[in-house]
C-alpha positions as CSV (number, residue, x, y, z in Angstrom):
1,X,102.8,110.4,108.5
2,X,99.2,111.0,107.5
3,X,97.4,114.2,108.6
4,X,93.8,115.1,107.9
5,X,93.1,118.6,106.5
6,X,89.7,120.2,105.5
7,X,90.3,119.5,101.8
8,X,92.0,116.1,102.0
9,X,95.0,114.5,103.5
10,X,98.7,115.6,104.0
11,X,101.3,112.8,103.6
12,X,104.9,113.0,104.8
13,X,106.9,111.2,102.1
14,X,110.6,110.3,101.9
15,X,111.8,109.4,98.4
16,X,114.7,107.3,97.2
17,X,115.5,108.4,93.6
18,X,117.3,106.2,91.1
19,X,116.0,103.0,92.6
20,X,115.7,99.8,90.6
21,X,112.0,100.1,90.4
22,X,109.3,102.5,91.6
23,X,106.8,101.7,94.5
24,X,106.2,101.8,98.2
25,X,109.0,100.6,100.4
26,X,107.4,100.9,103.9
27,X,107.9,103.8,106.3
28,X,110.9,105.6,107.7
29,X,111.1,108.4,110.3
30,X,107.3,108.9,110.4
31,X,107.1,109.2,106.6
32,X,106.0,107.0,103.7
33,X,109.0,105.6,101.9
34,X,108.7,105.7,98.1
35,X,111.3,104.3,95.7
36,X,111.5,106.1,92.4
37,X,113.3,105.0,89.2
38,X,113.7,108.5,88.0
39,X,116.7,110.7,88.8
40,X,116.2,113.9,90.8
41,X,116.8,116.1,87.8
42,X,114.5,118.7,86.2
43,X,111.5,117.5,88.3
44,X,111.6,114.0,86.9
45,X,111.5,112.4,90.4
46,X,108.7,114.7,91.5
47,X,106.6,113.8,88.4
48,X,107.2,110.1,89.0
49,X,106.3,110.5,92.7
50,X,102.9,112.0,91.7
51,X,102.4,109.1,89.2
52,X,103.2,106.5,91.8
53,X,101.1,108.0,94.5
54,X,98.1,108.5,92.2
55,X,98.2,104.8,91.3
56,X,98.7,103.6,94.8
57,X,95.9,105.8,96.3
58,X,93.6,105.4,93.3
59,X,93.1,109.1,92.7
60,X,93.7,111.3,89.7
61,X,97.1,112.8,89.4
62,X,95.5,116.3,89.5
63,X,94.4,115.5,93.1
64,X,98.0,115.5,94.3
65,X,100.1,118.5,95.1
66,X,103.6,118.7,96.5
67,X,103.3,121.5,99.1
68,X,106.8,121.4,100.5
69,X,110.1,119.8,99.8
70,X,110.2,119.9,96.0
71,X,114.0,119.9,96.0
72,X,114.4,117.6,99.0
73,X,114.0,113.8,99.7
74,X,111.5,114.7,102.4
75,X,108.3,116.0,101.0
76,X,104.7,116.8,102.0
77,X,102.1,115.9,99.5
78,X,98.5,117.0,99.7
79,X,95.9,114.5,98.5
80,X,92.6,116.3,97.8
81,X,89.2,114.8,98.0
82,X,90.0,111.8,100.2
83,X,89.9,111.0,103.9
84,X,92.5,109.5,106.2
85,X,90.9,106.1,106.5
86,X,90.8,105.6,102.7
87,X,94.5,106.6,102.4
88,X,95.5,104.3,105.2
89,X,93.6,101.4,103.7
90,X,95.2,101.9,100.2
91,X,98.7,102.1,101.7
92,X,98.1,99.0,103.8
93,X,97.1,97.0,100.8
94,X,100.3,98.0,98.9
95,X,102.9,97.2,101.6
């Protein structure tokens, strides 16, 4: 689910678009489960995913990059400038 890289951390994320409200919903299949209010149309869900993760991880939105899965529910997101322990701590406090 969380993999350390030289520049930060890679997260495996599974999104649920068109949810009632946005936020963390636990884990599923070794991925962080994130509910998104936005529909998966014209990048709206991806933009909201970055907003939600930036708030949860307490990092600027520019520190987040979707590296794979832009058109899929399963995504890999790079979080630059943080370490694995900090990300795990922030996720634990949110779930």
